[in-house]
N, C-alpha and C positions, 0 to 999 in steps of 0.2 A: 503493500499500499505505500503511495507517495507521500510524503511529509515533508512539510516545510515548518522548522520550527520558527518561532517568534522572530521577525526581522530584529530585533534589540541583542538577541545572542549575539555572545562575539563569536561564535561560529556555528550559522547556520547548517543544518543538514537535512537530507532527504532522502526517501529509500523507494526503488520500485520493485514490485515480485514479476517473476517469470516461471511458468511453467513447459517442460518440453510435450509438445503434442506428439509428435514423429517424427522421427528421422532426424534432422534437422531445424523443423518447425516449431516455432515457440510462440506461447500466448505470452504478451506483455502488459501487466496490470495496472496502471497507472490510478487505479481506487475511482475516486469520484471523476476523474478526467477520461473514464473508459479503457477498452482494451484493443491491442493492436495486435495482429500476427505479423511473426518476421522468419524469414527461410535464408537459406541459401540457395544461391543458383544452382543449376543442373552443370556439371551431373551431380555434384555432393548434394544438393538438398532438390525441392522440387522448384521453388522460386516463387512460390505462392505468396511472398509479402518481402517488404524491402529487408536487405539483409545489414548487417550493423554498421557497414564503412557507407553506404547511403543514409544511413541514421546519423551517422557521425558528421556526415556532410551537410543533413539538414539540419543538425542542431548547431552549428557553426554557421548555416545562413540565414538561422531564424534570429539567433542571438544577434548577430550582426543587423541585422533588419530593425530589429528592437532598439540596439542602441543609437542606431542613427533615428529613428524616428524619435526617440527620448532626448538625444542632443539639441535637433531642429527643435522640438516643442520647449526643451530648456528656454528658449531664446523666444520665447513665442509665434513661432512658425508653423507652418502647416504641410507636412511633407506630402498631403495627397494620398493617393493609393500607392501605395509602398509594393514593389515586387523585388523576387530575386530569384537567381537562378546560380545553381553551386556545380562545380563539375570536380571531378578527384583524378590523380595521377596514382596509380599503384604501381612499385618496382620491388621487383627481389632484392631485399637485404639479406645477407647470410642462407641463404636459401629460404625464404619465408616472405610472401607477399606482404607489403607493409604499404598504407596510404602514407607518400610522401608529400603531396602538394594538394591542398584545394584551392580554389580560383572561385571568390564569389562577385557576381555583378548585381549591383543593387540600384534599382531604377525608382526614382522619386515619382511622386504623381503630380508635381508641380516645377515649373520653370526655375531655374536657379536663380535668377531676379527676383523672384518673388520670396523669397530665403532670407531672414535678416541673418545676419554674423553668421554665414555660410563656411568664411574661412576658418572660424572658430570652429566651427561643426565638425567640420572634415579632420581637423588636426587633432580632434579630443575624441570623435565617437567610439572608436575602436576600442579604447581604454575600459568603456563601459561594459564591453562585452567579457562575461564572465567565461563562456564557451571559448572562444578563439583563445582569448588569453592564457587559458589553463592547456588546449592543446597546442601552442607554438612551441612549447619547449621540444616538439619531437616532431610536428608537423609543420612544414612552411604555409603560411596560408597569405594569398594574396588577394587584393580587395580593389574594387573599382565603384566608381559611383556614379552613376547617370540621372541626368533630370528627365522631365517629360518629352522633352523634344528628343531624348536619344544623344545630347552632349555629354560626353563625360566630363567629369568634374573634378580637376586637377587639385591633390592637396595644398598646392601653392600656389595655384590660380584661380580661385572657383569662383569670382566673380563676372568671369568671360560671358 
């Protein structure tokens, strides 16, 4: 059962329960948030759900999107309809597959010029992402931000 302790506690904690269904297929129970099925792709599993690497990628992208929205809203801006795409690269390291790179593209639902203090937002939003900052010790995470027009926003020149 997932559990998040009081935010005022010094070290918040959480938990999630999993149960093997069959072969490599698991049910992950997030308690009041429901359950999902995960599975390894064929030939190992049946591919009946996302595998752990995809869950990791989704967690990083989701956290980055939420952090970007938080940073924009902190300056009273409206990020609009935010979306994200994440892709991962795997390599064999010491004979074992490892996720070595995650590339996250974030797209804002508003034009860059409509967002106050965007230069400050872009320089600090990644620091709010607990998941990304936690996995960066072992996985390179690349991030790009786009506005609603598809313009890539630079960390150095965000008011273009």
